[in-house]
C-alpha positions as CSV (number, residue, x, y, z in Angstrom):
1,M,-21.1,14.2,-16.4
2,E,-18.9,14.3,-19.5
3,K,-16.2,16.3,-17.6
4,W,-16.1,13.7,-14.9
5,D,-15.7,10.9,-17.5
6,A,-12.9,12.9,-19.2
7,R,-11.1,13.2,-15.9
8,Q,-11.5,9.6,-15.2
9,S,-9.9,8.7,-18.5
10,Q,-7.1,11.1,-17.9
11,H,-6.4,9.5,-14.5
12,T,-6.5,6.1,-16.1
13,A,-4.2,7.2,-18.9
14,G,-1.7,8.2,-16.2
15,I,-1.4,4.6,-15.1
16,T,0.5,3.0,-17.9
17,N,0.9,-0.4,-16.5
18,A,-1.3,-2.3,-14.1
19,S,1.7,-4.1,-12.6
20,E,3.1,-0.7,-11.5
21,H,-0.1,0.0,-9.7
22,N,0.0,-3.4,-8.0
23,L,3.6,-2.9,-7.1
24,N,2.7,0.4,-5.3
25,I,-0.1,-1.5,-3.4
26,V,2.3,-4.3,-2.4
27,T,5.0,-1.7,-1.3
28,F,2.4,0.1,0.7
29,E,1.2,-3.1,2.4
30,S,4.8,-4.1,3.1
31,H,5.5,-0.7,4.7
32,R,2.4,-0.9,6.8
33,Q,3.3,-4.5,7.9
34,L,6.7,-3.3,8.9
35,R,5.3,-0.4,10.9
36,D,2.9,-2.7,12.6
37,T,5.8,-5.1,13.4
38,I,7.8,-2.3,15.0
39,S,4.7,-1.3,17.1
40,E,4.2,-4.9,18.1
41,L,7.8,-5.2,19.2
42,I,7.5,-2.0,21.3
43,Y,4.3,-3.3,22.8
44,L,5.9,-6.6,23.7
45,T,8.8,-4.9,25.3
46,I,6.7,-2.7,27.4
47,S,4.0,-5.1,28.5
48,S,5.1,-8.7,28.0
49,T,6.7,-11.4,30.0
50,L,8.7,-12.7,27.0
51,T,12.3,-13.4,27.7
52,T,15.1,-11.4,26.2
53,H,16.1,-14.4,24.1
54,D,12.5,-14.6,22.7
55,L,12.5,-10.9,21.8
56,Q,16.0,-11.2,20.1
57,Q,14.8,-14.1,18.1
58,H,11.7,-12.2,17.0
59,M,13.9,-9.3,16.0
60,E,16.1,-11.6,13.9
61,Q,13.1,-13.0,12.2
62,Q,11.9,-9.5,11.3
63,K,15.4,-8.6,10.1
64,A,15.3,-11.7,7.8
65,T,11.9,-10.7,6.5
66,F,12.4,-7.0,6.0
67,G,16.2,-6.6,5.7
68,S,17.8,-3.3,6.3
69,R,14.4,-1.5,6.2
70,F,13.7,-3.1,9.6
71,T,16.8,-1.6,11.1
72,A,16.0,1.8,9.7
73,H,12.4,1.8,11.0
74,L,13.5,0.6,14.4
75,T,16.0,3.4,14.6
76,R,13.4,5.9,13.5
77,A,11.0,4.7,16.2
78,L,13.0,6.8,18.6
79,L,11.1,9.8,17.2
80,R,8.0,8.6,19.0
81,S,6.5,11.1,21.5
82,D,5.7,8.7,24.2
83,Q,8.6,8.3,26.7
84,D,7.8,4.6,27.5
85,E,7.9,3.7,23.8
86,R,11.2,5.5,23.4
87,D,12.6,3.6,26.4
88,A,11.4,0.4,24.8
89,V,13.1,1.3,21.5
90,V,16.3,2.1,23.3
91,W,16.2,-1.3,24.9
92,L,15.4,-3.0,21.6
93,L,18.3,-1.3,19.8
94,T,20.6,-2.2,22.6
95,Q,19.6,-5.8,22.4
96,Y,19.7,-5.8,18.6
97,N,23.2,-4.3,18.6
98,E,23.4,-3.9,14.8
99,K,26.2,-1.9,13.2
100,E,23.8,-0.4,10.7
101,T,22.2,1.7,13.5
102,L,25.4,3.4,14.7
103,A,25.5,6.2,12.0
104,P,21.8,7.1,12.2
105,L,21.9,7.1,16.0
106,Q,25.0,9.3,16.1
107,Q,23.2,11.7,13.7
108,M,20.1,11.7,15.9
109,A,22.2,12.3,19.0
110,Q,23.9,15.3,17.5
111,N,20.9,16.8,15.7
112,E,19.9,19.9,17.7
113,H,16.6,20.2,15.7
114,L,15.3,17.1,17.5
115,S,14.0,17.3,21.0
116,R,16.3,16.8,23.9
117,S,14.6,13.6,25.0
118,V,15.0,12.1,21.5
119,R,18.7,13.0,21.4
120,L,19.2,11.6,24.9
121,S,17.5,8.3,23.9
122,A,19.7,8.0,20.8
123,S,22.8,8.6,23.1
124,L,21.6,6.0,25.6
125,A,21.1,3.5,22.8
126,L,24.7,4.2,21.6
127,A,26.0,3.8,25.1
128,G,24.2,0.6,25.6
129,M,25.7,-0.7,22.4
130,G,29.2,0.4,23.6
131,A,29.5,2.8,20.7
132,T,30.4,6.0,22.6
133,Q,33.9,7.2,23.3
134,E,33.2,7.0,27.0
135,M,32.2,3.4,26.8
136,Q,35.2,2.5,24.7
137,D,37.6,4.2,27.1
138,I,36.4,2.0,30.0
139,P,38.8,-0.9,30.4
140,R,37.1,-4.2,30.2
141,R,37.5,-6.1,33.3
142,V,36.5,-9.6,34.3
143,R,33.3,-9.8,36.3
144,L,33.2,-12.5,39.0
145,Y,29.9,-13.8,40.1
146,A,29.3,-15.7,43.3
147,I,26.7,-18.5,43.1
148,S,25.3,-19.6,46.4
């Protein structure tokens, strides 16, 4: 029993400040909340009747809450194994259209260590954002719509 008590005091001695311990818990909770938020957005995209405008507002609220971490986690969500979820993330990234996502998406699209489907999803998100060379070479033309 004495050895157990000694180990406990050694572990407690390693924590020099209670606020550091609380900070780690807060950081963990924030990270978990962000992960849950990304999962909720993906779920809403796949199975909801929310409008595009509503989803864009929801993403802007999350960006205001989490900052650049939201953008990074949304981009990393392309690494999910489920194709429907990846498709939802591509759509979300296309609607979000944030400049911060361009460099990570380009890296993912060119990283041969990632699966082909993940690279394709990253490329599709880039094309949807108009960030590929092919999309930039297309001349912009005026689209006319007929309303009857």
